[in-house]
TITOR-825579 format. One record per residue (C-alpha): residue in three letters; z, y, x. Coordinates in steps of 0.05 Angstrom, whole numbers, padded with zeros to 5 digits, always signed. Example, Ala and Ser with C-alpha at 12.3 -4.5 7.8 and 13.67 -1.06 7.14 Angstrom:
! residues 2
ALA+00156-00090+00246SER+00143-00021+00273
END
This chain:
! residues 678
UNK+00000+00000+00000UNK-00016+00069+00024UNK+00046+00111+00011UNK+00032+00184-00004UNK+00074+00233+00034UNK+00131+00259-00008UNK+00112+00310-00059UNK+00165+00358-00034UNK+00130+00360+00033UNK+00063+00372+00000UNK+00090+00428-00041UNK+00122+00459+00020UNK+00055+00457+00056UNK+00018+00485-00004UNK+00068+00539-00026UNK+00020+00593-00048UNK+00018+00663-00018UNK-00032+00684-00071UNK-00076+00718-00020UNK-00135+00751-00054UNK-00205+00726-00044UNK-00230+00794-00019UNK-00198+00850+00021UNK-00171+00905-00025UNK-00198+00975-00014UNK-00164+01043-00025UNK-00159+01067-00097UNK-00174+00997-00124UNK-00130+00947-00160UNK-00148+00878-00135UNK-00125+00821-00179UNK-00134+00747-00191UNK-00112+00694-00240UNK-00060+00649-00208UNK-00079+00584-00243UNK-00153+00586-00260UNK-00162+00512-00279UNK-00142+00499-00351UNK-00122+00425-00346UNK-00065+00445-00300UNK-00034+00491-00352UNK+00012+00438-00382UNK+00040+00420-00314UNK+00106+00452-00297UNK+00078+00473-00229UNK+00009+00496-00254UNK+00001+00553-00204UNK+00024+00511-00146UNK-00024+00455-00166UNK-00083+00502-00169UNK-00069+00532-00101UNK-00060+00463-00074UNK-00123+00432-00102UNK-00172+00490-00107UNK-00230+00497-00059UNK-00223+00555-00011UNK-00276+00610-00015UNK-00342+00580+00008UNK-00310+00513+00024UNK-00354+00452+00014UNK-00330+00392-00024UNK-00335+00351+00040UNK-00287+00398+00076UNK-00242+00400+00015UNK-00240+00324+00013UNK-00225+00319+00086UNK-00171+00373+00083UNK-00134+00342+00025UNK-00145+00271+00049UNK-00105+00286+00111UNK-00047+00301+00064UNK-00054+00240+00020UNK-00096+00267-00037UNK-00059+00239-00097UNK-00088+00260-00163UNK-00053+00323-00189UNK-00035+00282-00250UNK-00006+00221-00215UNK+00066+00243-00218UNK+00062+00258-00292UNK+00029+00191-00307UNK+00084+00155-00270UNK+00137+00191-00310UNK+00113+00167-00378UNK+00059+00163-00429UNK+00044+00237-00437UNK+00093+00274-00393UNK+00063+00343-00379UNK-00009+00320-00389UNK-00065+00363-00417UNK-00091+00303-00457UNK-00044+00268-00506UNK-00062+00194-00503UNK-00024+00178-00566UNK-00053+00233-00610UNK-00122+00227-00577UNK-00129+00302-00567UNK-00117+00357-00517UNK-00048+00389-00519UNK-00035+00450-00563UNK-00026+00492-00500UNK-00095+00474-00475UNK-00127+00486-00543UNK-00093+00553-00554UNK-00141+00584-00504UNK-00202+00566-00546UNK-00172+00568-00616UNK-00132+00633-00606UNK-00173+00666-00553UNK-00169+00736-00584UNK-00093+00733-00594UNK-00050+00778-00550UNK-00003+00718-00544UNK-00056+00677-00507UNK-00042+00696-00435UNK-00052+00674-00364UNK-00011+00692-00303UNK-00043+00740-00253UNK-00024+00779-00191UNK-00047+00849-00173UNK-00044+00889-00108UNK-00068+00953-00076UNK-00081+00966-00003UNK-00019+01004+00018UNK+00044+00991+00059UNK+00085+01038+00014UNK+00121+01027-00052UNK+00081+01015-00115UNK+00105+01032-00185UNK+00070+00987-00236UNK+00066+01004-00310UNK+00048+00947-00355UNK+00063+00934-00429UNK+00109+00995-00430UNK+00151+00968-00373UNK+00158+00998-00303UNK+00168+00958-00239UNK+00174+00987-00169UNK+00157+00938-00113UNK+00129+00939-00043UNK+00054+00945-00052UNK+00041+00887-00004UNK+00084+00841-00046UNK+00039+00846-00106UNK+00056+00849-00180UNK+00055+00785-00221UNK+00044+00792-00296UNK+00019+00755-00358UNK-00047+00783-00382UNK-00080+00765-00449UNK-00148+00732-00446UNK-00169+00790-00490UNK-00149+00839-00436UNK-00096+00893-00423UNK-00087+00958-00384UNK-00050+00960-00318UNK-00030+01023-00280UNK-00001+01033-00211UNK+00026+01095-00175UNK+00033+01100-00099UNK+00029+01154-00046UNK+00022+01208-00099UNK-00038+01177-00135UNK-00046+01135-00198UNK-00097+01082-00214UNK-00110+01048-00281UNK-00152+00987-00293UNK-00171+00945-00353UNK-00153+00874-00333UNK-00193+00822-00372UNK-00200+00751-00347UNK-00267+00718-00358UNK-00256+00656-00400UNK-00306+00600-00386UNK-00303+00541-00433UNK-00335+00476-00407UNK-00343+00412-00448UNK-00353+00348-00409UNK-00389+00292-00446UNK-00422+00226-00431UNK-00411+00158-00401UNK-00373+00126-00344UNK-00409+00168-00292UNK-00382+00229-00328UNK-00312+00201-00342UNK-00297+00181-00270UNK-00295+00105-00280UNK-00272+00069-00217UNK-00224+00125-00198UNK-00157+00120-00235UNK-00110+00178-00225UNK-00055+00128-00213UNK-00090+00073-00173UNK-00061+00004-00160UNK-00012+00005-00102UNK-00003-00059-00063UNK+00063-00081-00033UNK+00068-00081+00043UNK+00082-00142+00086UNK+00045-00193+00043UNK+00018-00257+00071UNK-00047-00269+00034UNK-00079-00338+00026UNK-00141-00351+00067UNK-00208-00383+00054UNK-00226-00332+00001UNK-00170-00353-00045UNK-00173-00306-00105UNK-00108-00317-00142UNK-00072-00262-00104UNK-00120-00211-00131UNK-00095-00221-00202UNK-00022-00230-00184UNK+00015-00169-00211UNK+00077-00187-00170UNK+00039-00163-00108UNK+00033-00093-00137UNK+00082-00036-00133UNK+00055-00007-00198UNK+00042-00050-00259UNK-00031-00070-00267UNK-00071-00033-00319UNK-00068-00070-00385UNK-00065-00051-00459UNK+00011-00059-00459UNK+00024-00027-00391UNK+00086+00016-00387UNK+00051+00067-00344UNK-00015+00102-00356UNK-00065+00102-00299UNK-00117+00151-00323UNK-00120+00219-00357UNK-00143+00175-00415UNK-00134+00099-00408UNK-00182+00083-00465UNK-00240+00121-00436UNK-00222+00118-00361UNK-00225+00194-00353UNK-00205+00218-00284UNK-00192+00282-00246UNK-00241+00255-00194UNK-00300+00258-00241UNK-00357+00303-00217UNK-00352+00340-00283UNK-00279+00356-00270UNK-00293+00374-00197UNK-00351+00421-00215UNK-00306+00457-00264UNK-00252+00462-00210UNK-00303+00492-00161UNK-00324+00544-00212UNK-00251+00563-00223UNK-00239+00565-00147UNK-00296+00613-00132UNK-00281+00663-00188UNK-00215+00699-00180UNK-00220+00735-00247UNK-00237+00672-00286UNK-00198+00621-00327UNK-00235+00556-00338UNK-00219+00514-00399UNK-00246+00444-00386UNK-00247+00397-00445UNK-00265+00327-00422UNK-00290+00275-00472UNK-00335+00229-00429UNK-00319+00156-00441UNK-00336+00094-00401UNK-00386+00050-00439UNK-00412+00107-00482UNK-00483+00109-00506UNK-00520+00167-00539UNK-00510+00134-00607UNK-00448+00093-00595UNK-00402+00146-00566UNK-00433+00215-00570UNK-00460+00214-00641UNK-00419+00158-00672UNK-00347+00137-00656UNK-00351+00089-00598UNK-00333+00016-00604UNK-00288-00009-00548UNK-00306-00080-00529UNK-00244-00089-00486UNK-00170-00086-00501UNK-00157-00088-00576UNK-00230-00079-00595UNK-00218-00013-00632UNK-00261+00048-00645UNK-00249+00114-00610UNK-00227+00159-00668UNK-00283+00209-00664UNK-00352+00214-00633UNK-00353+00259-00572UNK-00391+00312-00611UNK-00337+00311-00665UNK-00281+00312-00613UNK-00311+00377-00588UNK-00322+00407-00658UNK-00251+00389-00677UNK-00221+00424-00617UNK-00268+00484-00609UNK-00259+00503-00683UNK-00206+00556-00698UNK-00187+00517-00760UNK-00176+00442-00769UNK-00242+00414-00794UNK-00235+00356-00843UNK-00301+00351-00880UNK-00360+00311-00854UNK-00433+00324-00868UNK-00496+00284-00855UNK-00544+00297-00799UNK-00594+00350-00821UNK-00670+00344-00825UNK-00673+00398-00771UNK-00633+00353-00724UNK-00673+00291-00741UNK-00737+00328-00726UNK-00781+00276-00757UNK-00751+00217-00719UNK-00739+00151-00753UNK-00663+00153-00753UNK-00658+00083-00784UNK-00685+00052-00721UNK-00624+00074-00681UNK-00567+00027-00671UNK-00517+00006-00618UNK-00546-00033-00561UNK-00512-00099-00547UNK-00444-00128-00566UNK-00408-00125-00633UNK-00436-00056-00647UNK-00505-00085-00653UNK-00488-00119-00718UNK-00523-00091-00779UNK-00457-00076-00813UNK-00442-00022-00761UNK-00510+00013-00759UNK-00507+00086-00775UNK-00553+00138-00806UNK-00504+00193-00784UNK-00482+00201-00857UNK-00410+00200-00881UNK-00430+00169-00948UNK-00413+00094-00946UNK-00465+00082-01000UNK-00521+00097-00952UNK-00489+00088-00883UNK-00468+00019-00859UNK-00420+00046-00807UNK-00384+00089-00859UNK-00380+00029-00905UNK-00356-00018-00851UNK-00301+00030-00827UNK-00276+00050-00896UNK-00215+00006-00891UNK-00199+00034-00822UNK-00201+00105-00850UNK-00151+00087-00904UNK-00100+00074-00849UNK-00115+00142-00817UNK-00110+00187-00877UNK-00184+00181-00891UNK-00202+00219-00828UNK-00231+00170-00777UNK-00271+00134-00754UNK-00328+00164-00793UNK-00403+00174-00788UNK-00433+00243-00795UNK-00408+00309-00765UNK-00346+00350-00776UNK-00359+00419-00805UNK-00332+00484-00777UNK-00340+00548-00818UNK-00390+00598-00790UNK-00358+00644-00740UNK-00299+00598-00728UNK-00329+00558-00671UNK-00315+00578-00598UNK-00383+00563-00569UNK-00376+00527-00501UNK-00407+00564-00442UNK-00431+00498-00413UNK-00437+00426-00434UNK-00434+00379-00374UNK-00470+00316-00394UNK-00482+00247-00363UNK-00512+00197-00412UNK-00567+00146-00420UNK-00550+00091-00370UNK-00514+00048-00420UNK-00569+00057-00471UNK-00615+00016-00426UNK-00561-00033-00405UNK-00535-00006-00338UNK-00477-00055-00333UNK-00522-00113-00355UNK-00574-00098-00302UNK-00521-00094-00247UNK-00491-00159-00272UNK-00560-00192-00273UNK-00572-00178-00199UNK-00502-00188-00170UNK-00481-00253-00205UNK-00499-00321-00173UNK-00564-00331-00211UNK-00575-00402-00186UNK-00512-00431-00218UNK-00530-00496-00254UNK-00474-00503-00306UNK-00504-00475-00369UNK-00440-00456-00404UNK-00409-00420-00345UNK-00475-00387-00326UNK-00487-00361-00396UNK-00417-00331-00399UNK-00433-00290-00337UNK-00505-00272-00355UNK-00519-00203-00385UNK-00533-00183-00457UNK-00597-00146-00436UNK-00644-00167-00380UNK-00689-00124-00337UNK-00763-00118-00352UNK-00801-00182-00336UNK-00835-00148-00277UNK-00767-00130-00247UNK-00734-00199-00252UNK-00716-00248-00197UNK-00762-00305-00180UNK-00767-00352-00239UNK-00779-00415-00198UNK-00714-00411-00159UNK-00674-00383-00218UNK-00699-00426-00275UNK-00636-00423-00317UNK-00633-00347-00314UNK-00707-00342-00329UNK-00701-00386-00391UNK-00639-00347-00412UNK-00674-00279-00407UNK-00737-00302-00443UNK-00695-00329-00500UNK-00656-00263-00501UNK-00721-00223-00503UNK-00742-00263-00564UNK-00675-00258-00599UNK-00663-00183-00588UNK-00737-00163-00588UNK-00725-00118-00528UNK-00707-00115-00454UNK-00687-00057-00410UNK-00759-00033-00402UNK-00769-00032-00477UNK-00706+00008-00486UNK-00731+00059-00436UNK-00800+00066-00465UNK-00786+00056-00539UNK-00826-00008-00548UNK-00771-00039-00590UNK-00735-00038-00657UNK-00689+00014-00626UNK-00716+00082-00608UNK-00731+00095-00535UNK-00698+00145-00489UNK-00744+00203-00504UNK-00726+00200-00578UNK-00652+00187-00565UNK-00647+00248-00519UNK-00686+00291-00568UNK-00638+00274-00625UNK-00578+00287-00580UNK-00604+00355-00556UNK-00619+00374-00628UNK-00548+00357-00649UNK-00515+00393-00590UNK-00556+00456-00603UNK-00538+00458-00676UNK-00467+00432-00677UNK-00441+00466-00613UNK-00487+00527-00617UNK-00511+00519-00546UNK-00579+00533-00516UNK-00614+00478-00475UNK-00601+00518-00411UNK-00526+00512-00424UNK-00530+00436-00421UNK-00522+00414-00348UNK-00546+00344-00330UNK-00547+00314-00260UNK-00597+00258-00247UNK-00565+00190-00237UNK-00559+00181-00162UNK-00589+00122-00124UNK-00539+00081-00082UNK-00593+00033-00056UNK-00638+00072-00009UNK-00623+00086+00064UNK-00678+00139+00072UNK-00699+00201+00034UNK-00762+00192-00006UNK-00825+00231+00007UNK-00832+00238-00068UNK-00804+00303-00098UNK-00735+00294-00129UNK-00762+00303-00200UNK-00817+00251-00191UNK-00815+00174-00191UNK-00804+00136-00127UNK-00861+00096-00097UNK-00882+00046-00044UNK-00833+00036+00013UNK-00778+00072-00026UNK-00762+00004-00057UNK-00751-00029+00010UNK-00675-00025+00012UNK-00620-00057+00053UNK-00582-00117+00026UNK-00547-00183+00039UNK-00584-00246+00064UNK-00612-00286+00005UNK-00584-00354-00016UNK-00527-00352+00034UNK-00453-00351+00020UNK-00422-00292+00055UNK-00345-00292+00057UNK-00347-00218+00078UNK-00390-00197+00018UNK-00372-00130-00012UNK-00380-00161-00081UNK-00336-00223-00076UNK-00280-00187-00113UNK-00321-00192-00177UNK-00301-00266-00179UNK-00232-00245-00200UNK-00261-00229-00269UNK-00261-00304-00281UNK-00196-00331-00309UNK-00150-00367-00260UNK-00156-00431-00301UNK-00232-00429-00293UNK-00226-00416-00219UNK-00180-00475-00209UNK-00220-00522-00254UNK-00288-00508-00224UNK-00261-00511-00153UNK-00244-00584-00163UNK-00316-00603-00178UNK-00356-00626-00118UNK-00408-00573-00101UNK-00382-00527-00156UNK-00332-00484-00117UNK-00330-00417-00153UNK-00303-00386-00090UNK-00370-00400-00056UNK-00415-00372-00109UNK-00466-00323-00080UNK-00437-00257-00104UNK-00480-00210-00065UNK-00537-00161-00071UNK-00598-00180-00031UNK-00652-00132-00007UNK-00701-00161-00058UNK-00651-00155-00115UNK-00633-00084-00095UNK-00707-00064-00095UNK-00718-00094-00164UNK-00656-00060-00192UNK-00680+00006-00162UNK-00748-00001-00195UNK-00714-00013-00263UNK-00668+00047-00256UNK-00722+00092-00229UNK-00764+00079-00290UNK-00706+00104-00332UNK-00692+00163-00286UNK-00765+00185-00293UNK-00758+00185-00368UNK-00694+00226-00365UNK-00724+00276-00316UNK-00784+00289-00360UNK-00749+00296-00427UNK-00694+00340-00399UNK-00740+00387-00362UNK-00789+00391-00420UNK-00731+00411-00465UNK-00707+00466-00417UNK-00642+00432-00400UNK-00608+00453-00335UNK-00627+00389-00300UNK-00609+00372-00228UNK-00664+00328-00201UNK-00635+00332-00131UNK-00575+00288-00146UNK-00624+00229-00146UNK-00618+00231-00070UNK-00545+00252-00066UNK-00523+00182-00043UNK-00578+00171+00009UNK-00541+00159+00074UNK-00479+00135+00035UNK-00504+00065+00017UNK-00457+00013-00013UNK-00458-00027+00053UNK-00428+00031+00094UNK-00356+00052+00108UNK-00294+00014+00128UNK-00254-00040+00092UNK-00315-00072+00061UNK-00289-00144+00060UNK-00228-00170+00024UNK-00164-00166+00065UNK-00155-00242+00068UNK-00223-00253+00102UNK-00240-00241+00174UNK-00228-00190+00201UNK-00162-00190+00164UNK-00127-00125+00147UNK-00063-00108+00108UNK-00079-00099+00034UNK-00026-00044+00032UNK-00071-00003+00078UNK-00123+00007+00022UNK-00133+00081+00010UNK-00182+00091-00048UNK-00191+00166-00039UNK-00190+00172+00037UNK-00243+00214+00071UNK-00292+00180+00117UNK-00351+00215+00150UNK-00395+00153+00151UNK-00380+00118+00085UNK-00406+00093+00019UNK-00412+00134-00045UNK-00399+00078-00096UNK-00346+00027-00110UNK-00365-00044-00091UNK-00335-00103-00127UNK-00281-00108-00074UNK-00266-00033-00077UNK-00257-00034-00152UNK-00212-00095-00154UNK-00166-00064-00102UNK-00165+00004-00136UNK-00156-00013-00209UNK-00125-00082-00215UNK-00111-00109-00284UNK-00149-00132-00345UNK-00205-00081-00334UNK-00205-00089-00260UNK-00280-00094-00246UNK-00307-00041-00293UNK-00312+00009-00237UNK-00362-00030-00195UNK-00426+00008-00177UNK-00395+00073-00200UNK-00385+00133-00154UNK-00321+00137-00114UNK-00291+00204-00096UNK-00343+00214-00042UNK-00398+00200-00094UNK-00369+00247-00145UNK-00360+00304-00097UNK-00432+00294-00072UNK-00457+00301-00143UNK-00411+00361-00157UNK-00435+00396-00094UNK-00508+00391-00113UNK-00495+00412-00185UNK-00456+00473-00163UNK-00506+00492-00109UNK-00564+00487-00159UNK-00536+00535-00210UNK-00477+00575-00183UNK-00480+00580-00108UNK-00500+00648-00081UNK-00544+00654-00018
END
């Protein structure tokens, strides 16, 4: 276990001096907001946290990561999560909403009672007499004057050296909504990661039982009945380390007169329909629905009143699309009973009919199809919508699973349990001759579902393709949140496979040698594989049973990613990325093509601690540091990384998702694209 240095030491190091971001000049009141990042507002040490975690003026995310990594870099929410279910957190996990203090800034923005703390100074070594709110304070000018200023603004006066200055102090309030899938939520990066006990003797020969042994952990493993929360939101795996959160933090850091309200709704597993437009079905844990769609979460919290009525999607939003051809892709949500026409009327909407009994237990409020209504003029329009969505719509997890699992396994039952719900396009599949069982499985799945990942991308299926899905989503966001396309910020999904930058422009498809990527040797068991940790997803009983069968040792399955498999996966994802790039740019969305190449040079095979700690070369499992800075490292979580970072029932869901390095690489390019000044 990596033990973070005591918080008292960290706070001593980061005790703020509140130095201003620019040198004050004569006859000018210089001021700044002390905590400019909204999610910290509920913490008892909000101002200290901001000055501890903010980026210094002009500081890159890489330098920020290195600087804080040297001091341990725990999440700013880790201490609160360890204390209890919702102690001091901006998101209430029980009520499934942001705290009243967070929401007061958007719902009561014009009220004089909605204030932030600020500090003001003038350039003088004499005494200053400050007049604010009818009160007078005389202090050394260099000390500065701290005060609470309404978001709506207030007048501040100061007298010194025989002169008087008055300024209208009005913080800029920037409201950012974060929406989307696991790449937006921060999956793979729990705020309270698993901490392993020191001095353990781990079994050798790739024995896996220790990986699922909670007695080896300092903190309890994540599970539905865990006593301690591990994420900002355990249901959706939302994390401080998400690139959406980090970009919002950077904006707050660089603007001394700004207060950034960041409302985060992104949820792992979300699709455009199943998550953003309709309450998301959770296939893990208790198998429940998230109470509201992400769009309705935002409407509910941005509205100055409590919206309770739902209305159907409008013809304007549908825009001529065949709304009936939408449905959830894969899993229980794909059943006809839970299809949705985005209509709250159970007589015409299967989802509304199917969830009617659930609503009766929730006062008739949720889960519900359709959109919450907010009276005209009562909605606080977000300044930006940070969005990451689409990967799950084409089967991101299924495609990864397809290429990483041991496709040559001969036991039909076991193989089928591990095979995906959606296969890649036939042209992007592994060799049929050497993977006969998988080939038969996918061809049968194609026939049963009438689609594969390529069909989902292009729209050649009973479910609308990505162009139509994005068009409907953009229509809804523009109407329901009153945003322009340019206020929607979408980074391209980055590529963790390539070792070299492509000659193709970032907004264009890859080609030729771009698909020649590094990988493991084919058909060869590698005890040092970065993906062996995925085996721990199999129950212990299955591990023990199969290990007794001659030639059927589960511990020797080929969990790896070969060069050929990596190239095929890249072709499948690039086809989807091209579709996303075109529809977003055609719509006028603020789209960051450049993040496609953000991970080049940070491939999954790079960095230290790639193998499991009980394989050669052995290393103490307690040395695992999930957020440590490395100059030459990987940008995604491997199977091993994920298992060590978030042990428990959902221990492998973070595989092939960005780690902190990956998220800060995305955040840097997003910020540089739209907000960095030359």
